[in-house]
C-alpha positions in Angstrom: 0.2 0.1 0.2 1.5 3.1 -1.0 2.3 5.8 1.9 -0.6 8.3 2.6 0.4 9.8 5.9 1.9 13.5 6.6 3.9 14.4 9.4 3.1 18.5 9.9 6.6 20.1 11.9 5.5 23.1 13.7 8.2 25.3 14.9 5.9 28.2 16.4 6.7 30.8 19.1 6.1 28.7 22.1 6.8 25.3 21.2 7.5 22.8 18.5 4.7 20.4 17.6 4.7 17.3 15.4 1.0 16.3 13.8 1.0 13.6 11.8 -2.2 13.0 9.4 -3.5 10.5 7.3 -4.9 11.5 4.0 -8.4 11.2 3.9 -9.3 10.7 7.5 -7.2 13.5 9.1 -5.1 13.7 12.7 -3.4 10.6 14.1 -1.2 11.3 16.4 0.4 14.3 18.0 3.7 15.4 20.1 4.8 18.7 21.3 7.7 20.0 23.7 8.2 23.5 24.8 11.5 25.8 23.4 13.1 28.6 25.1 14.8 31.4 24.2 18.3 32.7 25.7 20.0 36.6 26.0 22.9 37.1 24.2 26.3 37.8 26.1 25.9 41.5 27.1 21.9 41.5 25.3 19.3 43.3 27.1 15.9 42.3 28.1 14.4 42.4 24.7 17.4 40.9 23.1 16.8 37.1 22.2 18.3 34.1 20.4 18.0 30.1 21.1 20.6 27.6 21.0 19.6 25.8 17.4 21.5 22.1 18.5 19.2 22.0 21.2 16.4 23.0 18.8 17.2 20.3 16.3 17.0 18.3 19.0 13.2 18.6 20.5 12.5 18.6 16.6 13.9 15.1 16.2 12.0 14.3 19.4 9.0 15.5 18.9 9.0 13.4 15.4 10.4 10.4 17.0 7.4 10.3 19.6 4.7 11.5 17.2 5.5 8.2 15.2 5.9 6.4 17.8 2.0 7.3 19.1 1.0 6.5 15.5 2.5 3.2 15.5 4.2 3.7 12.6 8.1 4.2 10.8 9.8 6.4 8.5 8.2 4.5 5.3 4.7 4.8 6.4 5.4 9.1 5.9 4.6 10.2 2.4 5.1 13.8 2.7 6.6 16.0 5.7 5.3 19.5 5.8 7.4 22.2 7.5 5.6 26.0 8.8 7.5 28.4 11.4 6.7 31.3 13.7 7.4 34.5 11.0 10.4 37.6 11.0 12.4 34.8 13.0 15.8 34.5 10.8 19.1 32.2 11.4 22.5 32.6 9.7 24.6 29.8 8.0 28.1 29.2 6.8 29.1 27.4 4.0 29.4 24.1 5.7 25.7 25.0 7.3 26.9 25.9 10.9 24.6 28.1 12.7 26.4 31.8 13.4 22.6 33.9 14.0 19.4 33.0 15.4 16.8 35.5 15.8 13.1 34.3 16.4 10.2 37.3 16.2 10.8 38.5 19.9 14.1 39.3 19.1 15.0 43.3 19.2 19.0 43.4 19.1 18.6 45.2 15.7 16.3 48.2 17.1 18.5 50.9 17.0 19.5 49.3 13.1 15.7 49.4 12.5 15.1 52.9 13.5 18.1 54.4 11.2 16.9 52.2 7.5 13.1 53.7 8.8 14.4 57.1 9.6 15.0 57.1 6.2 13.3 54.3 4.5 10.3 53.2 5.9 7.9 54.5 3.2 10.0 52.7 0.5 10.5 49.1 3.0 6.1 49.1 3.8 6.0 50.1 0.1 7.9 46.7 -0.9 7.5 44.4 2.1 4.1 45.5 3.0 5.9 45.4 7.0 7.1 47.8 9.4 9.0 48.7 11.9 12.4 47.6 10.2 13.7 46.3 14.3 11.3 43.3 13.2 13.1 42.6 9.6 16.1 40.2 7.9 18.2 43.2 7.0 18.1 45.2 10.0 19.3 42.2 11.6 22.2 41.4 9.5 23.4 45.1 10.0 23.4 44.0 13.8 25.5 41.1 13.2 27.7 43.3 10.6 28.0 45.7 13.4 28.7 43.4 16.6 30.2 40.1 14.8 31.6 41.5 12.4 34.0 37.5 12.1 30.4 36.2 12.0 29.1 37.9 9.5 32.4 37.7 7.2 31.6 33.8 7.2 27.7 34.3 6.9 26.8 32.3 3.1 22.8 31.8 3.8 20.0 34.2 5.5 17.0 31.2 6.2 14.1 31.9 8.1 13.3 29.4 11.0 10.9 27.4 8.5 13.6 27.4 6.0 16.0 26.0 8.1 13.9 23.5 9.5 13.6 21.9 6.3 17.8 22.6 5.1 18.3 20.3 8.4 16.1 18.0 7.3 17.5 18.0 4.0 20.7 20.1 3.3 18.9 22.2 0.4 19.2 25.7 0.8 15.6 27.1 -0.2 13.4 30.1 0.8 9.9 29.9 1.0 7.5 32.8 -0.6 5.8 34.1 2.3 8.2 33.3 4.7 10.3 35.5 2.4 8.1 38.3 2.8 7.2 38.2 6.1 10.9 38.6 6.6 10.9 41.4 4.2 13.3 39.5 1.6 10.6 39.9 -0.7 8.2 42.1 -2.4 4.8 41.7 -1.8 3.6 42.8 -5.0 5.6 40.7 -7.6 6.4 37.7 -4.9 10.1 38.4 -6.4 13.2 39.7 -4.7 13.1 43.4 -4.9 16.7 43.9 -5.8 17.1 47.6 -6.5 15.7 48.1 -2.6 17.6 44.9 -1.3 20.7 46.5 -2.3 20.3 49.6 -0.9 19.7 47.8 2.3 23.1 46.2 2.0 21.7 43.1 2.0 24.2 40.9 -0.4 22.8 39.0 -2.7 24.8 35.7 -2.3 22.8 35.4 1.1 19.9 35.0 -0.8 18.7 31.4 -0.6 16.5 30.2 -4.2 12.7 30.7 -3.8 9.9 28.3 -3.5 6.5 28.1 -3.2 4.4 27.1 -0.5 2.8 23.9 -2.4 6.8 23.0 -4.2 8.7 19.8 -3.2 11.7 21.7 -1.5 13.8 18.7 -1.0 13.8 14.8 0.2 14.9 13.9 3.8 18.6 13.5 3.6 20.3 10.6 5.9 21.3 13.0 8.5 18.1 14.3 8.3 16.3 10.2 8.8 19.1 9.4 11.8 17.7 12.7 13.6 13.8 12.6 12.9 12.9 8.7 12.4 11.9 9.7 9.1 12.9 7.8 5.8 16.2 9.2 3.1 14.4 10.3 0.3 10.7 11.4 1.6 10.0 14.5 0.5 9.7 17.7 2.2 7.5 20.6 1.7 8.4 24.2 3.5 4.3 25.3 3.9 5.4 29.0 4.5 4.6 31.2 7.5 2.1 29.6 10.6 -0.3 31.7 10.4 -1.0 31.2 6.8 -1.1 27.8 7.3 -3.8 28.3 9.6 -6.0 29.9 7.8 -5.4 27.8 5.0 -6.2 24.8 8.0 -9.7 26.7 8.5 -10.4 26.5 4.9 -9.8 31.0 4.8 -8.6 31.0 1.1 -11.6 33.3 -0.3 -11.1 37.1 -0.5 -13.3 38.4 1.8 -13.0 36.1 4.6 -11.4 36.4 7.6 -9.4 34.5 9.6 -8.0 34.4 13.7 -5.2 31.9 14.8 -5.9 32.3 18.7 -2.6 31.5 19.4 0.9 33.1 21.3 -0.3 36.4 19.4 -3.9 36.4 17.6 -3.4 37.5 14.5 -6.2 38.6 12.1 -6.1 38.1 8.4 -8.3 39.0 5.7 -7.5 37.2 2.5 -7.5 39.8 -0.8 -7.2 39.0 -4.4 -4.1 41.6 -5.0 -2.0 42.9 -2.5 -3.5 46.1 -0.2 -1.8 48.4 1.6 -2.8 50.6 4.4 -1.9 54.4 4.1 -1.3 55.1 7.5 0.9 51.7 7.5 -0.8 50.6 10.4 -1.4 47.1 9.1 0.8 44.6 7.4 0.4 43.1 3.7 1.3 39.5 3.7 1.5 36.6 0.7 -0.8 34.2 1.6 0.4 30.5 1.4 -2.4 29.6 -1.1 -1.9 30.5 -4.7 -2.9 34.1 -5.7 -3.6 35.2 -3.1 -2.4 38.0 -0.3 -3.9 38.8 3.4 -4.3 41.9 5.2 -3.3 41.4 9.1 -3.6 43.2 11.7 -2.8 41.9 15.0 -3.8 42.6 19.0 0.3 41.2 19.3 0.9 39.2 21.9 -2.7 38.4 23.1 -2.4 34.8 24.1 1.1 35.4 26.0 -1.0 37.6 27.7 -3.7 35.4 29.0 -1.2 33.0 29.7 0.7 35.6 32.0 -2.8 36.4 33.6 -3.6 32.6 33.9 -0.1 31.8 35.6 0.1 35.2 38.0 -4.2 34.4 39.4 -3.6 30.6 39.4 0.0 28.6 39.0 1.2 27.0 36.6 -0.3 23.5 37.3 -1.5 21.2 34.1 -5.1 21.6 34.8 -4.7 25.4 35.1 -6.3 26.6 31.8 -8.8 24.3 32.1 -9.6 26.0 36.1 -9.4 29.6 34.5 -11.7 28.7 31.7 -14.5 27.5 34.3 -13.8 30.6 36.7 -14.2 32.8 33.8 -17.8 31.0 33.2 -18.8 32.0 36.7 -18.1 35.6 36.7 -20.9 37.8 34.6 -20.8 39.3 30.7 -18.1 42.3 31.5 -16.5 41.2 34.3 -18.5 42.7 37.5 -17.1 46.3 35.6 -13.5 45.5 35.5 -11.9 46.8 32.4 -8.6 45.1 31.5 -6.3 47.3 28.7 -2.4 45.1 29.1 -0.8 43.7 26.4 -3.5 43.6 23.2 -4.8 46.0 21.2 -5.4 47.2 18.1 -2.2 47.4 15.2 -0.1 50.3 14.2 3.3 48.8 13.2 4.4 52.1 11.9 4.5 53.0 15.5 5.3 50.0 17.6 6.3 50.6 20.9 5.4 50.4 24.7 2.2 51.6 26.3 0.6 52.1 29.6 -1.7 49.1 30.2 -3.4 48.2 33.5 -6.8 47.2 34.8 -9.4 49.4 36.1 -11.9 48.9 38.0 -14.8 50.5 40.5 -13.6 51.9 44.0 -13.7 51.7 46.6 -13.8 47.9 46.7 -16.4 46.9 48.9 -18.7 48.9 46.7 -17.9 45.8 43.8 -16.8 42.2 44.9 -14.3 41.4 42.5 -12.0 38.3 42.1 -9.8 36.0 40.2 -13.6 34.3 38.4 -14.0 39.1 37.4 -9.8 39.4 36.9 -9.8 36.5 34.2 -12.9 37.6 32.5 -11.3 41.0 31.5 -8.3 39.3 30.9 -10.2 37.4 27.6 -12.5 40.4 27.1 -9.7 42.4 26.4 -8.2 39.9 23.8 -11.6 40.6 22.5 -12.2 43.6 22.2 -8.5 43.8 20.8 -9.9 41.5 17.6 -12.2 43.4 17.0 -10.2 47.0 16.5 -8.0 44.9 14.4 -10.8 43.1 12.5 -12.7 46.8 11.6 -9.2 48.1 11.0 -8.3 45.2 8.3 -11.5 45.7 6.8 -11.1 50.2 6.6 -8.0 48.9 4.5 -9.6 45.8 3.2 -12.6 48.4 1.9 -15.2 45.9 2.7 -16.8 43.9 5.6 -15.4 40.4 6.1 -17.7 38.1 4.9 -16.5 35.3 7.1 -14.9 34.7 10.2 -13.2 31.8 11.1 -11.2 31.1 14.5 -9.0 28.8 15.5 -5.8 27.5 18.0 -4.9 27.3 21.5 -7.3 30.2 23.0 -10.2 28.0 21.6 -9.4 25.3 24.1 -11.7 27.8 26.4 -15.1 27.7 25.2 -16.1 30.6 26.8 -13.0 32.8 25.4 -15.4 31.6 21.5 -18.6 32.4 23.3 -16.6 36.4 24.8 -15.5 36.6 21.0 -19.0 36.0 19.5 -20.8 38.3 21.4 -17.6 41.2 21.4 -17.6 41.0 17.5 -22.0 40.8 17.5 -21.3 38.5 14.3 -21.3 35.0 13.7 -18.3 33.0 13.6 -17.1 29.7 12.9 -14.5 27.6 15.6 -12.5 25.4 14.6 -13.5 22.1 15.9 -10.3 21.2 17.3 -7.1 23.6 17.8 -4.8 21.8 15.6 -5.8 24.4 12.3 -1.8 25.4 11.7 -0.3 21.5 11.6 -3.9 20.9 9.4 -3.0 23.8 6.6 0.7 22.4 6.3 -0.6 19.2 5.5 -2.9 20.2 3.4 0.0 22.3 1.3 2.2 18.9 1.2 -1.1 17.3 0.6 -1.3 19.5 -2.5 2.6 18.9 -3.7 2.4 15.2 -4.1 -1.5 14.6 -5.5 -2.9 13.2 -1.4 -6.5 13.5 -0.9 -6.5 17.1 1.3 -10.3 17.1 1.8 -10.2 15.6 5.4 -7.2 17.7 6.3 -9.6 21.3 7.1 -10.1 21.4 10.1 -14.4 20.9 11.2 -16.0 24.1 11.7 -18.7 24.8 14.9 -20.6 27.7 14.0 -21.8 30.6 16.9 -24.5 33.1 16.4 -24.1 36.3 19.1 -26.1 36.5 22.2 -28.5 39.9 21.2 -28.4 41.2 24.9 -24.8 40.0 25.3 -23.6 42.2 22.4 -25.4 45.0 22.9 -23.5 44.7 26.7 -20.3 44.8 25.3 -20.7 47.3 22.5 -20.9 49.9 25.1 -18.0 48.5 26.9 -16.1 47.4 24.0 -16.9 52.0 23.1 -15.7 52.7 26.5 -12.3 50.3 26.3 -11.6 51.9 23.3 -11.7 55.7 25.0 -9.7 54.4 27.8 -7.1 53.4 25.7 -6.6 55.9 23.6 -6.8 58.2 27.2 -3.9 56.1 28.6 -1.9 56.4 25.2 -2.2 60.4 25.6 -1.3 59.9 28.9 2.5 58.0 28.5 2.4 60.9 25.8 2.3 63.8 28.5 4.5 61.8 30.8 7.4 61.3 28.4 
């Protein structure tokens, strides 16, 4: 019998997942392991890197664990699909040794990015659809050249994290287009390199790997890749692209006008378009979709999932069932959280002016007039995420010049069913919620199936429809407008305080 299983490797912001899916029937097994970032020697609190050997060993372990759980061998796998966090890069030398790692949370190139944006922000945004430059590859290469000239002199290739993972598997140096766009190494409109801009940004052409698309086979598993992962040598490898766009594909969000929310660490919201659409105010991002001839407008509330995790761990600790406990507590609190309002982290995106903001909790005082406990505080945290998603949806629709025709949601935050209920009522619109949280892996597997001709229908997530509750939506409308005004007031206060 021909192999019909797919391994989807997802190197996300908080961990590495290996999900095995079978063509025609869906998920068979899944293994996950967290990975962590380090502060480089002499670095500040926002400077982050990761150890490549540890990272690769984690990939090998989760892959072998998933195969063992599924009762499969490497020969049962028809194709491997790779997706990863966006913005992160790895620089290697001619022998493949790692010289620099920069995950998406790394801000070492802050000053270099500020310098680029001071003179070239308009051109960078018009080409890449991204700002600020401190998050993009050209600024990070400037940092490497300045702070570690010996390593920079040895640099032979710059890869995204997903590209590097594929390189570890195959030995092939390829750059998938959506990931290249997310890192500022692609002209979003033409889907090719912007040679003139990259030249002015002093990105050497010899560092740029050949481009491939998410529906193409990038290479086959090498003997070394097979030894590390348990996969069979020669197994085709597809670089599926950015994890957010893969999540959209996993939920079937491919038609222009449809919106998708990857409700994980950062909760990015994207609307699909048939052509690239740019924001005249440079608040949103313009990305390539992993689906052919599609783009997306992205408006992200930033670290929404991370903020929720912080709330939960701060109030409840970090036990094995803590997220389930948090969801139960949220359900005990009334809509509006007893007039507790959280403004801590998630907010409307403004890519051209990212930076620090004031935030916190606001509630009626004295406390004897308003009994506030953990249920109200936790619910306020989730309502904060929902308000931020609504603000970003409205902003993305403004850039798209059209109302979203469909809103799909999937990812770890939907493990708490109460979050989906809150989000639906805050948006005051019907939403579709993925039946399981593995939407990114499903999308990555679907793209790999297309590349090798496997059946893809069962690889998409089943979606459950939710309708807004009228009275709850009316109450949230008032609270949302209050949240917007208070957020703007806090931003003005911070400017006044200097």
